[in-house]
C-alpha positions as CSV (number, residue, x, y, z in Angstrom):
1,M,10.3,-18.9,-12.1
2,K,7.3,-20.8,-11.0
3,F,7.3,-24.1,-8.9
4,L,4.3,-26.7,-8.9
5,T,3.5,-28.5,-5.9
6,S,1.6,-31.8,-6.0
7,A,-1.7,-32.4,-4.4
8,R,-0.2,-35.5,-2.5
9,P,2.7,-35.6,-0.2
10,P,5.7,-37.1,-2.1
11,S,7.1,-40.3,-0.7
12,L,10.5,-39.9,1.3
13,G,12.7,-40.9,-1.5
14,S,10.7,-38.4,-4.0
15,A,11.1,-35.7,-1.6
16,R,14.7,-36.2,-1.4
17,A,15.0,-36.1,-5.0
18,L,12.9,-33.1,-5.1
19,A,15.1,-31.4,-2.8
20,L,18.1,-31.9,-4.8
21,I,16.4,-30.7,-7.9
22,A,15.0,-27.5,-6.0
23,A,18.7,-27.0,-4.7
24,A,20.0,-27.1,-8.4
25,L,17.5,-24.8,-9.7
26,L,18.1,-22.4,-6.8
27,A,21.8,-22.3,-7.6
28,G,20.9,-21.7,-11.1
29,C,18.8,-18.4,-10.4
30,I,19.6,-17.1,-7.2
31,D,21.2,-14.1,-8.9
32,D,17.9,-12.9,-10.4
33,Q,15.4,-14.3,-8.1
34,P,16.7,-13.9,-4.7
35,G,14.8,-16.0,-2.2
36,L,12.5,-17.4,-5.0
37,A,11.0,-13.7,-5.5
38,S,11.7,-11.1,-8.1
39,N,11.7,-8.0,-5.5
40,T,14.3,-5.2,-5.5
41,G,16.3,-4.9,-2.5
42,G,14.0,-6.7,-0.2
43,S,14.4,-9.1,2.7
44,A,11.7,-10.9,4.7
45,T,10.9,-12.8,7.7
46,A,9.1,-16.3,7.6
47,G,5.8,-16.5,9.2
48,Q,5.6,-18.4,12.4
49,G,3.1,-21.5,12.9
50,S,2.3,-24.3,10.7
51,D,0.0,-25.0,7.7
52,N,0.7,-21.6,6.3
53,R,-0.6,-21.5,2.6
54,A,0.4,-18.7,0.4
55,G,-1.8,-17.4,-2.1
56,D,-1.1,-15.9,-5.5
57,V,1.6,-13.5,-5.1
58,S,3.1,-11.5,-8.0
59,N,6.4,-9.4,-8.0
60,G,8.2,-10.5,-4.9
61,A,6.5,-12.6,-2.2
62,S,7.7,-16.1,-1.0
63,S,5.3,-18.8,0.0
64,G,5.2,-21.5,2.5
65,S,4.1,-25.0,1.6
66,Q,1.3,-26.7,3.1
67,G,2.2,-28.2,6.6
68,E,5.5,-26.3,6.9
69,E,6.7,-23.2,8.2
70,P,7.1,-20.8,5.0
71,K,10.4,-20.1,4.1
72,A,12.0,-16.4,4.1
73,G,11.6,-14.8,0.7
74,T,12.3,-11.5,-0.6
75,G,9.9,-8.7,0.1
76,A,7.2,-10.8,2.0
77,V,6.0,-11.5,5.4
78,A,3.8,-14.8,5.8
79,G,1.1,-14.7,8.4
80,Q,1.5,-15.9,11.9
81,G,-0.8,-18.7,12.6
82,D,-3.5,-20.3,10.3
83,G,-3.6,-17.2,7.9
84,V,-3.4,-17.1,4.3
85,G,-0.8,-15.6,1.9
86,G,-1.8,-12.6,-0.5
87,A,-1.1,-11.0,-3.7
88,S,1.4,-8.1,-3.5
89,I,2.0,-5.1,-5.7
90,G,5.5,-3.3,-5.6
91,G,7.2,-6.1,-4.3
92,S,5.6,-7.3,-1.1
93,A,2.8,-9.0,0.3
94,M,1.3,-9.3,4.0
95,A,-0.7,-12.2,5.3
96,P,-3.3,-11.7,8.3
97,N,-1.8,-12.0,11.6
98,G,-3.7,-14.8,12.9
99,G,-7.0,-14.4,11.2
100,E,-9.6,-17.3,11.3
101,P,-10.3,-18.3,7.7
102,N,-13.3,-19.9,8.9
103,G,-15.4,-17.0,9.6
104,G,-14.0,-16.4,12.8
105,E,-12.0,-13.3,13.7
106,K,-11.3,-10.7,11.1
107,P,-7.5,-10.6,10.1
108,E,-5.3,-8.2,12.1
109,A,-3.1,-5.9,10.4
110,S,0.6,-6.9,10.6
111,A,3.7,-5.1,10.0
112,G,6.5,-6.9,8.5
113,A,8.5,-7.0,5.2
114,L,11.3,-4.6,4.6
115,G,11.3,-5.5,0.9
116,M,11.3,-2.0,-0.8
117,A,12.2,-0.7,-4.0
118,G,13.7,2.9,-4.4
119,D,16.0,5.3,-6.3
120,T,19.4,6.1,-5.5
121,N,20.8,9.4,-6.2
122,D,23.8,10.7,-7.8
123,E,25.5,10.8,-4.3
124,G,24.4,7.2,-3.4
125,V,21.6,8.1,-1.1
126,H,18.8,5.6,-1.1
127,I,15.4,7.0,-0.8
128,A,13.0,3.9,-0.2
129,E,9.7,3.6,-2.1
130,A,7.2,2.1,0.4
131,C,5.6,-1.1,-0.8
132,T,1.7,-1.3,-0.7
133,F,-0.1,-2.5,2.8
134,H,-2.1,-5.7,2.1
135,V,-4.1,-8.0,4.2
136,N,-6.1,-10.7,2.9
137,P,-10.0,-10.3,3.2
138,Q,-12.0,-12.0,5.7
139,P,-14.1,-14.7,4.3
140,A,-18.0,-14.3,4.3
141,T,-19.9,-16.0,7.0
142,G,-23.3,-17.1,7.5
143,G,-25.7,-19.3,5.5
144,T,-25.0,-23.0,4.2
145,G,-23.3,-23.1,0.8
146,G,-20.4,-25.0,-0.7
147,T,-16.9,-24.5,0.4
148,G,-14.2,-22.7,-1.5
149,D,-10.6,-22.2,-1.3
150,P,-10.2,-18.4,-1.8
151,G,-6.3,-17.4,-2.3
152,G,-5.2,-21.1,-1.3
153,G,-5.9,-20.7,2.4
154,G,-8.7,-21.8,4.7
155,T,-12.0,-23.0,4.0
156,A,-14.7,-20.3,3.0
157,G,-17.8,-19.9,4.8
158,G,-21.1,-20.5,3.5
159,G,-22.3,-18.1,1.0
160,T,-19.4,-17.3,-0.6
161,A,-18.5,-18.6,-4.2
162,G,-17.3,-22.1,-3.3
163,M,-18.8,-25.0,-4.7
164,G,-22.3,-25.1,-4.7
165,G,-22.6,-21.8,-2.8
166,A,-24.1,-18.4,-4.3
167,A,-21.5,-15.7,-5.2
168,A,-21.3,-12.7,-2.5
169,A,-22.4,-9.5,-3.7
170,T,-19.8,-6.7,-4.6
171,N,-19.0,-4.6,-1.6
172,I,-16.2,-2.4,-3.3
173,S,-17.4,-0.8,-6.5
174,V,-16.0,1.6,-9.0
175,Q,-18.1,4.7,-9.8
176,V,-17.2,7.4,-12.4
177,S,-17.5,11.2,-11.9
178,A,-16.8,13.8,-14.5
179,F,-14.8,15.8,-11.8
180,V,-12.7,13.1,-10.1
181,G,-12.8,10.2,-12.7
182,N,-12.9,6.6,-11.1
183,Y,-13.2,6.4,-7.5
184,L,-14.1,3.8,-5.0
185,A,-17.6,3.3,-3.5
186,D,-19.3,0.6,-1.6
187,G,-21.7,-2.1,-3.2
188,T,-24.4,0.5,-3.2
189,G,-22.4,3.0,-5.0
190,R,-21.8,5.2,-1.8
191,A,-18.6,7.1,-2.2
192,L,-15.5,6.3,0.0
193,Y,-12.9,8.8,1.3
194,T,-9.6,9.1,2.5
195,N,-8.2,11.5,5.1
196,G,-5.2,13.6,5.0
197,G,-5.0,13.6,8.7
198,D,-4.4,10.0,9.0
199,L,-1.1,8.0,8.7
200,P,-0.9,5.8,5.7
201,G,0.9,2.5,5.9
202,D,3.0,0.1,3.8
203,C,4.1,-3.4,4.1
204,H,6.3,-2.8,7.2
205,T,4.3,-0.1,9.0
206,P,0.4,-0.7,9.4
207,P,-1.8,2.4,8.7
208,Q,-3.2,4.6,11.5
209,S,-6.8,6.0,11.6
210,L,-6.5,9.3,13.5
211,C,-10.4,10.2,12.9
212,T,-11.9,9.4,16.4
213,A,-14.8,10.5,18.6
214,D,-16.7,13.4,17.0
215,C,-14.8,12.8,13.8
216,L,-16.4,9.4,13.2
217,V,-19.9,11.0,13.5
218,S,-19.2,12.8,10.1
219,W,-16.9,10.2,8.8
220,P,-17.9,6.7,9.6
221,A,-15.2,4.0,9.3
222,F,-15.9,1.9,6.1
223,D,-15.6,-2.0,6.8
224,A,-16.1,-4.1,3.8
225,G,-15.5,-7.5,5.7
226,A,-14.9,-10.1,3.2
227,R,-13.9,-7.8,0.3
228,V,-15.7,-8.6,-3.0
229,L,-14.4,-6.4,-5.7
230,S,-15.9,-5.2,-9.0
231,A,-14.1,-5.6,-12.3
232,G,-11.0,-3.5,-12.6
233,L,-9.9,-3.8,-9.0
234,T,-7.1,-5.9,-7.5
235,D,-7.2,-7.1,-3.9
236,A,-3.4,-6.5,-3.6
237,G,-4.2,-2.6,-3.0
238,F,-6.6,-3.5,-0.1
239,G,-6.1,-4.2,3.5
240,T,-8.0,-4.5,6.9
241,I,-6.7,-2.7,10.2
242,P,-8.3,-3.1,13.8
243,R,-9.2,0.2,15.1
244,A,-8.9,1.4,18.7
245,D,-12.6,1.4,19.2
246,G,-12.5,-2.2,18.6
247,V,-13.9,-2.4,15.1
248,Y,-12.1,-3.0,11.7
249,Q,-11.4,-0.6,8.8
250,T,-10.8,-1.3,5.2
251,T,-7.7,0.4,3.6
252,Y,-6.8,1.2,0.0
253,M,-3.2,1.7,-1.1
254,G,-2.4,1.9,2.6
255,W,-5.2,4.7,3.6
256,P,-8.0,3.9,5.8
257,L,-11.5,4.4,4.0
258,Y,-14.5,6.4,5.3
259,Y,-18.0,7.3,4.5
260,Y,-19.3,10.8,4.5
261,K,-22.5,11.2,6.5
262,S,-24.2,13.6,3.9
263,D,-23.6,11.4,0.9
264,L,-26.9,9.5,0.8
265,T,-27.6,8.6,-2.7
266,L,-25.5,7.1,-5.9
267,G,-23.3,9.8,-7.3
268,Q,-23.1,12.2,-4.2
269,L,-19.6,13.4,-3.5
270,T,-20.4,16.1,-0.8
271,G,-17.5,15.2,1.3
272,Q,-14.8,15.9,-1.8
273,G,-12.2,18.3,-0.7
274,K,-13.5,19.1,2.9
275,G,-11.0,20.9,4.8
276,K,-8.7,20.2,1.9
277,T,-7.8,16.9,3.5
278,W,-10.9,14.7,2.8
279,H,-10.9,13.4,-0.8
280,V,-12.7,10.9,-2.5
281,A,-10.6,7.6,-2.9
282,K,-9.6,7.6,-6.7
283,V,-8.9,4.2,-8.4
284,N,-5.7,5.9,-9.7
285,A,-4.5,7.0,-6.2
286,P,-2.8,10.4,-6.2
287,N,1.1,10.5,-5.7
288,V,1.1,13.8,-4.4
289,T,-1.5,14.5,-1.5
290,L,-2.2,16.9,1.1
291,M,-1.5,15.8,4.8
292,K,-2.5,17.4,7.9
293,A,-0.5,17.4,11.6
294,G,-2.2,19.5,14.1
295,T,-2.8,22.9,12.3
296,L,-0.1,22.5,9.9
297,K,-1.1,21.1,6.3
298,Y,1.8,20.0,3.9
299,L,2.3,18.1,0.6
300,A,3.4,14.5,0.8
301,D,3.7,11.7,-1.6
302,A,1.6,8.7,-2.1
303,A,2.9,6.9,1.0
304,G,2.7,10.0,3.3
305,H,6.1,10.7,3.2
306,T,6.8,14.5,3.8
307,L,7.8,16.7,0.8
308,Y,10.3,19.4,1.5
309,V,11.5,22.8,-0.1
310,S,14.9,24.6,0.5
311,A,15.4,28.2,1.1
312,A,18.6,28.0,-0.9
313,D,16.8,27.1,-3.9
314,Q,16.2,29.7,-6.7
315,A,12.4,29.5,-7.7
316,G,11.6,29.4,-11.4
317,T,9.9,32.1,-13.3
318,G,7.9,32.1,-16.8
319,D,11.3,32.3,-18.4
320,A,13.7,30.3,-16.4
321,D,13.4,26.9,-14.6
322,P,14.0,26.4,-10.9
323,V,17.6,26.0,-9.7
324,S,18.4,23.3,-7.0
325,N,21.2,24.2,-5.0
326,C,21.2,21.0,-2.9
327,D,24.4,19.2,-3.6
328,K,27.4,17.1,-2.0
329,A,26.5,17.2,1.7
330,C,22.9,18.1,1.1
331,L,22.3,15.1,-1.2
332,K,23.6,13.0,1.5
333,T,20.1,13.5,3.2
334,F,17.8,14.7,0.5
335,E,16.7,13.5,-3.0
336,G,15.1,15.7,-5.7
337,F,11.4,14.5,-5.8
338,R,10.2,13.3,-9.1
339,V,7.2,11.1,-10.4
340,K,6.7,9.8,-14.1
341,N,2.8,10.5,-14.3
342,L,1.7,13.2,-11.6
343,V,-1.8,12.8,-10.1
344,V,-2.5,15.3,-7.4
345,V,-5.7,15.3,-5.1
346,T,-8.2,17.6,-6.2
347,S,-7.3,20.4,-3.5
348,L,-4.2,20.9,-5.3
349,D,-3.8,22.4,-8.7
350,T,-1.9,20.3,-11.2
351,L,-0.8,23.6,-13.1
352,D,1.2,24.4,-9.9
353,F,3.4,21.5,-10.4
354,S,6.4,21.6,-13.4
355,V,9.4,19.3,-14.1
356,F,12.6,20.7,-14.7
357,V,16.3,19.3,-15.3
358,R,18.5,19.6,-12.4
359,N,22.1,21.6,-12.8
360,G,25.3,19.7,-12.5
361,A,23.5,16.2,-11.1
362,G,21.3,16.1,-13.8
363,G,18.1,14.1,-13.9
364,L,14.6,15.5,-13.5
365,Q,12.9,16.9,-10.4
366,T,9.6,18.1,-9.6
367,A,8.9,21.6,-8.7
368,Y,5.7,23.0,-6.7
369,K,5.0,26.9,-7.6
370,G,8.3,27.0,-9.0
371,I,10.1,25.8,-6.0
372,P,12.0,22.2,-6.1
373,L,10.6,19.4,-4.1
374,Y,12.7,16.9,-2.0
375,R,12.2,13.8,0.1
376,A,14.2,12.9,3.1
377,A,16.4,9.8,3.7
378,T,15.8,10.1,7.4
379,D,12.1,10.0,7.0
380,L,11.4,6.2,7.5
381,K,7.4,6.2,7.5
382,S,4.5,8.5,6.7
383,G,4.2,11.3,8.9
384,D,7.9,11.6,9.8
385,M,9.4,15.3,9.5
386,N,13.1,14.8,10.2
387,G,14.1,16.9,7.3
388,I,13.3,20.2,9.0
389,A,16.2,19.4,11.4
390,V,18.4,20.4,8.1
391,A,19.0,24.2,8.2
392,G,16.7,26.0,5.4
393,F,14.4,23.1,4.8
394,T,10.8,23.2,5.5
395,A,7.9,21.0,4.7
396,A,6.2,22.3,1.4
397,A,3.1,24.1,2.4
398,P,0.0,24.3,0.0
């Protein structure tokens, strides 16, 4: 349900009438649109500060009206201060935490919404699916041009595509490789990468770049600033984080983005697969990836949640499906991992993955090299490995 707001403030009498109408509409749709948002199982915290204007939000964000503190909605957090709201995918949005819309500071990454979708297994265990980390882009600065109103928030600086201003050049593009398909690059076509040694974030936990010091010599952090995307990309998948070294870094689907020092011309992908944890950022982001903690490399889902295997299971063979022996008490902690359309990083072989039907409980589960994969309900964010506290369970190694 959408509500249209007038460009002029209503009179006191009109405001009271509108409030009564809004209350009546809420009473009629609260069951299927909690918090005026269509997100599953989410909750949100209203932003602090005045004049927060929410932008175009899809599938689960609430917006504050001009001059008022935004009301709490489902699956979204409004920014603190004079930020702008943003679009969201997967049921949540994040607004910048006090970012200056007029060409001032870049928005800080902020953690907030708990609006998360997920599956409930046959024992009633809920394994949350992390929503996408998103922070609105910083408007471009410099030059003298017209003003615009990107996303319904502050005034765009000169040089943006405002009234009378020249459109900014694309600084995040899509390139195509016969080897990896569509991938992200900067405006010149230089490839962008993700690092399995990082901790990807979502709408309630900001990403963390763990590439520092000498790592940044080979893998410089990418900062798009005011993101200008090529056709086919949506800003809802992008964000910005402040780094400990004082600069900012652009993220995609919660993963910090980098250059590789040896990629100098259009089409070069010399960083692809380095250490089996550096991979070009594919537009269709992998839902199974490789992460690294110290010297340990392990499989994780798209949000960096650890995937596990159990010593109690029976591996599949060419003639027989795998057998999962995780039931009853086991299913109070673990859920069989499954994805509809498998996409893996190129350091993993798709042929090593298979899908089988679980015995007894039924349902589909994904196996790696014939061994069933699981996620743990006790893992709340990327990099958590609480499942290994259960006897027989270990992180799935490549």
